[in-house]
C-alpha positions as CSV (number, residue, x, y, z in Angstrom):
1,M,0.1,22.0,21.4
2,M,0.2,23.7,18.1
3,R,0.7,21.5,15.2
4,T,-0.6,23.5,12.2
5,H,1.7,24.9,9.4
6,K,1.1,28.4,11.1
7,G,2.1,27.0,14.4
8,L,5.3,25.4,13.2
9,K,6.2,28.9,11.3
10,I,5.7,30.5,14.7
11,W,8.0,28.1,16.5
12,Q,10.5,28.8,13.7
13,K,10.3,32.6,14.5
14,I,10.5,31.7,18.2
15,L,13.8,29.8,17.8
16,I,15.1,32.4,15.3
17,A,14.3,35.3,17.7
18,L,16.0,33.4,20.8
19,L,19.1,33.0,18.7
20,V,18.8,36.7,17.5
21,L,18.5,37.8,21.2
22,V,21.4,35.8,22.2
23,I,23.9,36.5,19.2
24,G,22.5,39.9,17.9
25,A,22.3,38.2,14.3
26,G,20.1,39.8,11.5
27,M,21.1,43.3,12.6
28,G,23.6,43.9,10.0
29,A,27.3,44.3,10.2
30,Y,29.8,42.1,12.0
31,I,31.1,44.9,14.3
32,Y,27.6,45.6,15.4
33,V,26.9,41.9,16.3
34,N,30.6,41.5,17.8
35,H,29.8,44.6,20.1
36,M,26.4,43.2,21.1
37,L,28.0,39.9,22.0
38,D,30.4,41.8,24.4
39,N,27.2,42.7,26.5
40,L,26.3,38.8,27.0
41,D,27.7,37.3,30.4
42,K,29.6,34.2,29.7
43,I,29.4,31.2,32.1
44,D,32.3,28.8,32.2
45,V,31.0,25.2,32.7
46,D,33.3,22.1,32.8
47,K,31.5,20.1,30.1
48,D,32.9,16.8,31.6
49,K,30.6,17.2,34.5
50,L,27.4,17.5,32.3
51,G,26.7,13.9,32.0
52,I,26.8,14.0,28.1
53,V,25.5,11.1,26.0
54,D,26.5,10.9,22.5
55,V,23.6,11.9,20.1
56,D,25.2,11.6,16.6
57,G,24.5,14.5,14.0
58,Y,22.6,16.8,16.3
59,V,23.6,19.7,18.5
60,N,21.3,20.3,21.5
61,F,21.2,23.2,23.6
62,L,18.8,24.3,26.2
63,V,17.0,27.6,26.8
64,M,16.3,28.1,30.5
65,G,13.8,30.7,31.8
66,V,14.4,31.2,35.6
67,D,12.6,33.1,38.2
68,S,15.7,34.9,39.8
69,R,15.4,38.7,40.3
70,D,19.3,39.2,40.0
71,M,20.9,37.7,37.0
72,N,24.3,38.1,38.9
73,D,22.9,35.6,41.9
74,F,21.0,32.2,41.0
75,K,20.9,31.2,44.4
76,G,17.5,29.5,45.1
77,S,16.3,30.1,41.8
78,R,14.1,27.6,39.7
79,T,13.4,27.2,36.0
80,D,9.8,28.2,34.9
81,A,10.6,27.3,31.3
82,L,12.9,24.6,29.6
83,I,13.0,24.3,25.9
84,L,15.3,21.8,24.3
85,V,16.6,23.0,20.8
86,S,17.7,20.3,18.6
87,L,19.5,21.1,15.5
88,E,20.4,18.3,12.9
89,E,23.6,19.4,11.4
90,K,23.4,17.8,8.1
91,T,19.9,19.4,7.2
92,N,19.4,22.3,9.4
93,K,16.2,20.8,10.5
94,V,15.2,22.1,14.1
95,K,13.0,20.3,16.7
96,L,11.9,22.1,19.7
97,T,10.9,20.2,22.9
98,S,9.2,21.8,26.0
99,I,10.1,20.1,29.4
100,Y,7.3,20.2,31.8
101,R,8.9,21.9,34.9
102,D,7.0,19.7,37.5
103,T,8.3,16.4,35.8
104,M,10.1,14.2,38.7
105,L,13.7,13.4,37.6
106,K,16.9,12.5,39.5
107,M,18.8,15.6,40.6
108,G,22.3,15.7,39.1
109,N,24.8,13.6,41.0
110,T,22.5,13.4,44.1
111,D,20.3,10.7,45.2
112,K,17.3,13.0,45.3
113,Y,14.4,13.0,43.1
114,D,12.4,16.0,42.7
115,K,10.9,18.3,39.9
116,I,13.2,19.4,37.2
117,T,12.4,23.0,38.2
118,H,14.2,22.5,41.3
119,A,17.4,21.3,39.6
120,F,18.6,24.9,39.3
121,A,18.4,25.5,43.1
122,Y,21.0,22.8,43.9
123,D,23.8,24.1,41.4
124,G,22.4,26.5,38.8
125,P,22.4,25.7,35.1
126,A,24.9,22.9,35.1
127,N,22.8,20.8,37.4
128,T,19.8,21.2,35.4
129,V,21.9,20.2,32.0
130,K,23.1,17.3,33.9
131,S,19.6,16.3,35.3
132,I,18.2,16.4,31.7
133,N,21.0,14.8,30.1
134,Q,21.2,11.7,32.3
135,A,17.5,11.3,32.2
136,M,16.8,11.6,28.5
137,D,20.1,10.3,27.1
138,L,21.3,13.7,25.6
139,N,24.4,15.6,24.7
140,V,23.4,19.1,25.7
141,D,26.5,21.1,26.4
142,K,25.2,24.7,25.5
143,F,22.6,26.6,27.4
144,V,21.1,30.2,27.3
145,V,19.6,31.6,30.8
146,I,16.8,34.3,30.9
147,N,14.9,35.5,33.8
148,W,11.5,37.3,34.5
149,K,13.2,40.7,34.1
150,T,14.7,39.9,30.7
151,V,11.1,39.3,29.5
152,V,9.7,42.2,31.4
153,D,12.1,44.7,29.8
154,M,12.1,43.2,26.5
155,V,8.3,43.5,26.3
156,N,8.5,47.1,27.8
157,A,11.2,48.1,25.2
158,A,8.9,46.7,22.5
159,G,6.0,48.7,23.7
160,G,4.0,46.1,24.9
161,V,2.2,42.9,23.4
162,T,-1.3,41.8,22.4
163,L,-2.9,39.0,24.3
164,D,-6.5,37.6,24.4
165,I,-7.2,37.1,28.2
166,E,-10.1,34.8,29.2
167,D,-12.4,35.6,31.9
168,Y,-11.1,32.7,34.2
169,E,-7.6,33.6,33.8
170,I,-7.9,37.1,35.1
171,D,-7.7,36.6,39.0
172,E,-4.7,34.1,38.8
173,M,-3.0,36.5,36.0
174,N,-3.2,39.5,38.4
175,R,-1.9,37.6,41.3
176,C,1.4,36.5,39.2
177,T,1.6,39.9,37.7
178,E,1.6,41.5,41.3
179,E,4.2,38.7,42.4
180,T,6.4,39.7,39.2
181,A,6.2,43.3,39.7
182,R,7.1,42.9,43.6
183,V,10.1,40.4,42.5
184,V,11.8,42.2,39.8
185,G,10.4,45.8,40.0
186,N,9.0,48.3,42.5
187,G,5.7,46.4,43.1
188,E,3.6,48.8,41.1
189,Y,1.4,47.1,38.5
190,T,-1.5,47.6,36.5
191,P,-4.2,44.8,37.2
192,I,-6.3,43.2,34.3
193,T,-10.0,44.2,34.7
194,S,-11.6,42.6,31.8
195,P,-11.3,39.7,29.3
196,G,-10.6,40.1,25.5
197,K,-7.7,41.2,23.1
198,Q,-5.7,43.9,24.8
199,T,-2.1,45.2,25.0
200,V,-0.3,44.3,28.2
201,D,2.9,45.5,29.6
202,G,6.0,43.6,30.7
203,Y,4.8,42.6,34.2
204,Q,1.4,41.7,32.8
205,A,2.9,39.6,30.0
206,V,5.2,37.6,32.4
207,G,2.3,37.1,34.8
208,Y,0.3,35.7,31.8
209,G,3.2,33.4,31.0
210,R,3.7,32.2,34.7
211,M,0.0,31.6,36.0
212,R,-1.0,27.9,36.1
213,N,-2.7,27.2,39.6
214,G,-6.3,26.3,38.7
215,V,-6.0,27.6,35.1
216,G,-4.4,24.6,33.5
217,D,-1.3,24.0,35.4
218,D,2.0,23.4,33.8
219,I,0.3,21.8,30.8
220,K,-1.4,25.0,30.0
221,R,1.5,27.3,31.1
222,T,3.7,26.0,28.4
223,E,1.3,27.1,25.8
224,R,1.1,30.5,27.4
225,M,4.7,31.1,27.3
226,R,4.7,30.3,23.8
227,I,1.8,32.7,23.1
228,V,3.7,35.6,24.8
229,I,6.8,34.8,22.6
230,E,4.8,34.9,19.5
231,S,3.1,38.0,20.4
232,L,6.3,39.8,21.0
233,L,7.8,38.3,17.7
234,N,4.8,39.6,15.7
235,K,5.4,43.1,17.5
236,L,9.2,43.1,16.7
237,K,8.6,42.0,13.0
238,K,6.8,45.2,12.6
239,S,9.0,47.4,14.6
240,S,11.8,49.9,13.4
241,P,15.2,49.2,13.5
242,K,15.8,51.7,16.3
243,K,13.0,49.9,18.4
244,I,14.7,46.5,17.7
245,D,18.1,48.0,18.4
246,K,16.6,49.4,21.8
247,V,15.2,45.8,22.6
248,L,18.5,44.2,22.0
249,K,20.6,46.7,24.1
250,T,18.0,46.3,26.9
251,T,18.1,42.4,26.7
252,M,21.8,41.6,26.1
253,P,23.0,42.4,29.5
254,L,20.4,40.1,31.2
255,I,21.3,36.8,29.1
256,K,23.7,34.4,30.5
257,T,25.1,31.8,28.2
258,N,28.1,29.3,28.0
259,I,28.1,29.4,24.2
260,G,31.3,31.1,23.0
261,K,31.5,33.6,20.0
262,G,32.8,31.2,17.6
263,D,29.6,29.0,18.1
264,I,27.3,31.8,18.0
265,F,28.6,33.1,14.6
266,S,28.4,29.6,13.4
267,L,24.9,29.2,14.4
268,A,24.1,32.6,13.1
269,A,25.3,31.8,9.8
270,R,22.9,28.8,9.4
271,I,19.8,30.6,10.6
272,P,18.4,31.4,7.2
273,N,18.4,27.6,6.4
274,F,16.7,26.5,9.8
275,K,13.5,24.6,9.2
276,V,11.5,23.9,12.3
277,T,9.9,20.4,11.8
278,K,8.3,19.5,15.0
279,S,7.6,20.9,18.3
280,D,6.4,18.8,21.2
281,S,6.5,18.6,25.0
282,F,8.3,15.9,27.2
283,P,7.4,13.5,28.7
284,Y,5.0,12.3,26.2
285,N,2.7,10.3,28.7
286,Y,2.4,11.1,32.3
287,T,0.0,11.3,35.3
288,G,0.0,14.2,37.8
289,G,-0.8,14.1,41.5
290,M,0.3,14.9,45.1
291,I,3.3,13.3,47.2
292,D,3.6,14.7,50.7
293,G,1.7,18.0,50.0
294,A,3.8,18.6,46.7
295,Y,2.4,18.4,43.2
296,Y,4.4,16.3,40.7
297,L,4.2,15.3,37.2
298,I,5.1,11.6,36.8
299,P,6.5,10.3,33.4
300,D,4.6,7.2,32.5
301,T,7.1,5.8,32.1
302,L,10.4,7.8,31.7
303,R,12.1,5.1,29.7
304,E,9.4,4.8,27.5
305,S,9.3,8.6,26.8
306,V,13.1,8.7,26.3
307,V,12.4,5.9,23.5
308,K,10.0,8.0,21.9
309,L,11.9,11.3,22.2
310,H,14.8,9.6,20.4
311,K,12.7,8.1,17.7
312,K,10.7,11.5,17.0
313,V,13.3,14.0,17.4
314,F,16.5,12.0,16.4
315,G,15.1,9.5,14.0
316,Q,16.4,6.6,16.2
317,K,13.8,3.8,15.5
318,D,15.3,1.1,17.5
319,Y,16.7,3.2,20.5
320,K,17.5,1.3,23.6
321,P,17.6,3.7,26.7
322,S,20.8,3.4,28.7
323,Q,21.2,1.7,32.1
324,K,21.1,5.0,34.0
325,V,17.7,5.9,32.1
326,R,16.5,2.6,33.0
327,R,17.2,2.8,36.8
328,I,16.0,6.5,37.1
329,S,12.6,5.4,35.3
330,E,12.4,2.4,37.8
331,K,13.1,4.8,40.9
332,I,10.3,6.9,39.6
333,E,7.8,4.1,39.3
334,D,9.0,2.8,42.8
335,I,8.2,6.3,44.2
336,S,4.8,6.9,42.5
337,N,3.6,3.2,43.5
338,G,4.5,3.7,47.0
339,G,1.1,4.4,48.4
340,N,1.4,8.1,49.2
341,Y,1.1,9.3,45.6
342,V,-2.4,10.9,45.1
343,V,-3.4,10.9,41.4
344,D,-5.2,13.8,40.1
345,P,-7.9,12.6,37.9
346,T,-8.1,16.1,36.2
347,I,-4.7,15.7,34.5
348,T,-5.3,14.0,31.4
349,P,-2.3,12.7,29.4
350,P,-2.0,13.4,25.7
351,E,-3.3,11.0,23.1
352,N,-1.1,8.1,22.1
353,T,0.3,9.3,18.8
354,E,2.9,6.6,18.4
355,N,1.2,5.4,15.2
356,E,0.6,9.0,13.6
357,N,2.3,9.8,10.5
358,E,5.6,11.1,11.4
359,N,6.1,12.9,8.0
360,N,2.8,14.9,8.4
361,V,3.9,17.5,10.9
362,D,1.3,20.0,9.8
363,E,-1.7,18.1,10.3
364,E,-3.9,19.7,13.0
365,K,-4.8,17.0,15.7
366,P,-7.2,17.8,18.6
367,Q,-5.4,18.2,21.9
368,P,-6.9,17.4,25.4
369,Q,-7.7,20.5,27.2
370,P,-6.8,20.7,30.9
371,D,-9.3,21.4,33.8
372,V,-9.4,25.2,34.2
373,T,-11.4,24.7,37.3
374,K,-8.8,22.5,39.2
375,P,-8.3,24.1,42.6
376,N,-5.2,25.6,43.7
377,T,-3.5,22.4,45.1
378,E,0.1,24.1,45.3
379,P,1.4,27.7,46.0
380,D,4.1,28.7,43.5
381,Q,6.8,28.0,46.2
382,K,10.5,27.5,46.5
383,P,11.7,24.1,47.1
384,D,11.4,22.9,50.8
385,P,14.5,23.3,52.8
386,Q,14.9,19.5,53.3
387,P,14.8,17.0,51.7
388,Q,13.8,19.3,48.7
389,P,16.6,21.5,47.3
390,S,17.3,24.3,49.6
391,P,15.9,27.9,48.1
392,E,18.7,29.5,50.0
393,P,21.6,27.2,49.6
394,E,25.1,28.1,50.8
395,P,27.2,29.0,48.0
396,E,30.2,27.3,49.0
397,K,28.8,23.8,49.6
398,P,26.2,21.8,47.6
399,P,22.9,20.6,49.4
400,E,23.4,17.7,52.0
401,E,23.4,14.4,50.3
402,P,21.0,11.8,51.6
403,P,22.1,8.1,52.1
404,T,21.7,6.0,48.8
405,P,18.4,4.1,49.1
406,S,18.5,0.4,49.2
407,P,16.9,-1.7,46.5
408,G,13.1,-1.7,46.8
409,D,13.2,1.3,49.1
410,N,10.3,3.6,48.6
411,P,10.9,6.8,50.6
412,P,7.8,8.8,51.9
413,N,9.4,11.9,50.2
414,P,10.5,11.5,46.4
415,A,13.5,14.0,47.1
416,G,15.9,11.0,48.0
């Protein structure tokens, strides 16, 4: 994870860019911004069903990057990227937390336990928000959804981005690029043939940000996603107003959000005062391994990571997790201790930074590197039909609910 002063500035640009792409801010006149906002697709969500837990003094919203081809049909989609944006209202300080997509959590109102990436397949963005709120004691009630095509079109409209590609990444990057081109385009793509710095198109940029099998898995993937965004921002920073206008017009119709115009303009007015002070990933400690043929990242433990989140992000030094968080944490521990969890020794949890100087956010610290030689243990597949969330759920009804497990029950599969 990037902890340098430069890295934090990049994250600040990432946040501002995300908001700019959502609200059209920074382009000038109110009329122009208002016109751009008309191109956004507004999603109405019942906030009473989002499992909100009060976090005083902070506005939290979630940026979701989904693998859906059609932004008008989320059926069966997963979230490849989840970024929690936490804004302290009094100080305008912003903290960003990436949530690992393979993290095992409870799926919304169901009794199933699965990767958080699969929560979207159950019931769309509201279910993802509910799953995160109840597992992390959060008050997220705002979200933004983008897909692969959003990023592909954005990068192409900007004229490509520059990436430094390693030799060991080429094969997996080309595989993901081919899949991206097939899913959101006509299937035609240009493979990468050599390592080094080079300009890539939208399909290649998304392929770079998506790859994980054998090249660092979800831990490294989150870093690559940030690299793509950073490169795009550097490109746009040097672009003409005409090109930026083209990017916005291309991107706006591909964004879905439940954030109203009033909230968007309120956020826009505060952008110049935003100061990103921390960026991190959740959970803070974890193991990784296989359960019944599927790969999971297991929080070690969830309740401890939630306590640390509320201390690091919200300044709550003596935070006590809710009963719901404790129950979810205990269930995950039961599942991972059940005998069929095969720990992957190549997954190295991050160093314990509990005693680090919380105020020195610019200090660069060495980070463990994932094993890039790890074999491909899991294809990038949709959730299994049962008991995992169905990739093709019927729109008129939610996935079938399993019976509530009895105390001490340790199911052979984590999905219920």
